[in-house]
N, C-alpha and C positions, 0 to 999 in steps of 0.2 A: 504494498498499501503505499510506503512511505519512497521509492522510485517511479511510483506514480504521476505521483505529486496530483494529487487528485484535484479538479479543479468542479467547486459546488455546480458551473451551471452549464458546465462540460457535456463531452458525449463518448461515450467509451463503449470499449467489444472487449466481454471475456467469452475466446474463442473452443476451452473447454470448457462449458460449466461445472461439469461435473455436478459432484450434491450438492451445488452453489455455494459452497464459503468463499470464495475470493469476489462474485459477484455481489455475496450479502455483504464483504467488504466496502464495494465500490457503493453500492446504492444506498450504504447508509452514509455517505458522503458528501453525497447528488445532494442539492437543493429544488434548483429548476432545470437540474440537469438531466441524461437519459444513458441507458443502461440495456445494449443489445448484448445479451449472451447465446450462445451458440454451441448445439451438440448434436452427435449424430447417434446416440444412445438414445433410444424414446427412455427405458425405463432411468437414463438419471435425467434430463426431460422433465418429467412426472414428481422426479422427488425435487428437482430442483425449483419447480415451480410452486409444491408447496411450502419451503423455504422461505421463497422470497415474494410470497402474496399478497405480504405485509407492505411493500412497497409499491402496490397497484400499478399505472400505467408507466410507471417510472422505471420499469427494468421488461422490453420484450422477449419470448425465448423461441427461438427458432432451432428447429431440425433441420440441420446442414454441417455438410464435412469441413472442416474449417482451412481445406484449399480450396474451399467454393468462396470465401470471405467477401471477397473484391465484387462476385455476382448478386451478396446478398445486401450489400452497403449499396449497391446500384437500384434493388430491387424496394428499400426502404429510401432512398433518395439522400444517402449519408455520401456526396463528395468528400468532405472530412470529419475526420476526427480526432480528439484531443487524446488521448490515449487507447491502450490495445493489451493483454496478456492470454500467454498462451500457457498453462501447464500439462506438458508432454505428456506419454505414454500411458498407463493402463492407471482406473480409480483405482480407491481403496472397497468400493460399492461391487465395480468388476470382480473384483479380488477374492469379496466375503460371498462372496453370490454363487455360490456350487455349478447351478446350473449352466451357469455362463461360461464352466469349463476354462478359464484361464488359469487359475490356480493346480500346481502338482501336486497340493497337498488335501485334495479335494478328489474322489470319483463323482464324474460329469462324463456328460458327452463332448466330446472333443469340440468346441466351437471356436470358442475366442473374438467372435466377431462385434466389435463395438454400435456396428450396427446389421441388428438384426435380420435384416430384410434385403442384404448382400447373398449371391449366392457362393460366395465364396468364401470357406470356414477349414478350421484345423485339421476333420478328419476324411475333405477333401484334398490337404494339402498332404498330409502323413502318406494316403491311400494311392496319390496319381502321380505327385510329381518322382520321377524320376533319380534313383542313385546319384548322379551330378546335380541334377539341382538340390534338393536336399542337405547336399553337400556343401554348397554354396551358401544356402541360407543360413546352416547352422553356424558356417566358419565366422563369415563376412555381418548376420545379424547377429549372433551370438558370442563371435568371440569361440567356439569351442575346437580348442585343440585336438578331440575328440569326434572331429564329424565326420570324417570318414567312416570310421567303427559304427558310428554309431547309427547312420546313414544305411549300411550295407546290412545291418540287422534291422534292421525298418524293414527292407524291403523283402529279406530276407523271411521277417516270419509275416507277413502280411500274403506273401504265398500263398499261403494255407486258409491263412483265414484273417481279415480289413481289420484294423484295430480301430476301435471304436469309441474310448473314453480316456479319460485322462492319468487314470489309474494303473491302465494298461502300460502307457506311452512312458509312463513315468517307473516302471518298473522295470521296462525293456531298458532303457537310457540307462538306469543305472546295471542294469545286466551287462551293459557293451562297455561300459568304459572299467578297466583294471581297476579291481579292490586297493590297489598300493597306491593307486594316482588320484581317487577320490580327494576332493576338497572336504575339509572334516569342519567345517561353518559353514559350510554351502550347498545344498543338498542339489546333486549331481544329475537333475535337471533343469534346476532355473533356468541356464543358457540357454540349451533348445527350447523352453518353451516362450521366452522373450522372445529368443528367433523367430518360431512360426508366430508367432502375435504379431510380428512386427511385417511378418510375409501377409497376413490376412489382411492385414488394415492400412495396407502401404504406409503405414506411417513417415520415414523416412525421406519419399517422396511429396510429401504433404508438406513439408517443410520453406525449402523456397518459395513456391507460389504464395505461400500464407504470408510470409515476411516480405514478401516481393510486395503482393498487393495492398497491406496494411502499412507500411510506410513513406509508400507512394498518398497515402490517404491523410496521415498524419502535420497538422496544424504545426507549426512554426512551435516548437517550444512540447511540444507532442513525444507523449514515451510511450515507446513499444516492451514489455519486459515479456521474457520466454522464461519457466522454468523444466529444465532438462531432470532425467536420470538413469542417463545412461549415456557414455561416451560417443556413440556414434549420433545420438541427438544433439547435442551438446558440441559437438566440431561440426557438424553441421551450420546450428546455431553459429557458432565463432565466426565459421568463416564469411555468410551472409551479414554478416556484421561488421565485420571485416574488409570486407568488398563497397558493403554503404557508405565507408568513413573513411575510405580511400578517393570513390569518387574513379580518379584515372587506373584502366587497365592495359596502356599502353605498355609495351615489353620496356624491360630495364634501361636496355640499351639507348635507348630514344631519346632526344638529348633535348627534345619538348614534346610536348601534349597533342600530342593530332587528333586526339579519338574525342576532345569536348565537354567530356564528364566530368561534373564534379560533385565533393561529398556529399551527400544528403543528409546524414544525422553523426553525429558526435556519439564517440563509444562512454559510458556511464560506468561503465564496469568492464577495466583491461584485464582482471579475473575474475571469475566469478564468484557469486557473493555465496557462503556454504553452510549450512545449518549448523547454530553453535550448542555446547554442550546441553545445555537449559532445553530446547525444543527437540533435541535428539533424547533425551530423557522422555519430553511427555511424547513423539513419536519418532518410533526407532522407522517406518517407511521413507522419513528427509533424509538416511545416512547419505543415498547419492546423490540428494537432492541441486541443483547447482541453476542461480539466477543471472541472468545476465538482461543489462537493459540499456537502450539507447537514445538518445533526442533528436526532434527536429532542428535540423540547422535554415535557416532561410539566408536566401541569397548569397546576402552580403558575406554574412558566417562561412558559409560552403567556399568563397572563392579566398577568403583567407584562408580553410583549411588548407585550401589547395596546393597553395601560395606556400607556406608555412610545411606543407611534403613536399 
């Protein structure tokens, strides 16, 4: 809330409303302002709607993927906004609701869809992707060192019977990883479940389009804050923000800029903000959270920043 620097009369967007916690924080600081809260999970929207009902028309809930935020803003006639927030990854509600299939600790149908109307789910990924595709997903999205072994095991098992539940997949992963190599402080299935979830929901591919659209709509002094929980997410956000803050993308050996691009933002967090010990004691799921924030520049500021660089 501090980094968003909320103006009571401003217009804000919560691109991942989840249970409504951040939206509640924003809306409670508004007077004549308004908040647009998005989520592609219909269950999350229903829960957030109940939590945010006290704000009346100050808050508008929209079922949409945050990658489509530009279209949503057009739909509501919002050419400019004063701030926006993205809280990436899976929500506590999704993890704690067993039948959603996100957790490796609870046996349930393999699902993992944030939008339960989409066709691609975890069961389809696990049972139809070939061995090389599964290996790539586990390695690239989960950073799983035994990606090839696990993918081979999955393909062998599903030849006799499809893998239908999170419990089956979790046990299979545990069996595929050599006992001596299993991490003591993490469940063996953690990385693979994370990778499958990211594949099902196309999470990484949505980051750049959303950040680009939101940055373009920010008013001068408006702020964009992003919370990540995974190194790949954080890297994508860091690279986007760095590009927006640099502007010029000419090759380093060019004596002068010929592209004409100027910085559009300044970095408020050159290093990510991490949870402090007090927050970790109250909420252990925040242990991997990283917050980054940028502020929109005006033309003169952009020119000055470009000359400095």
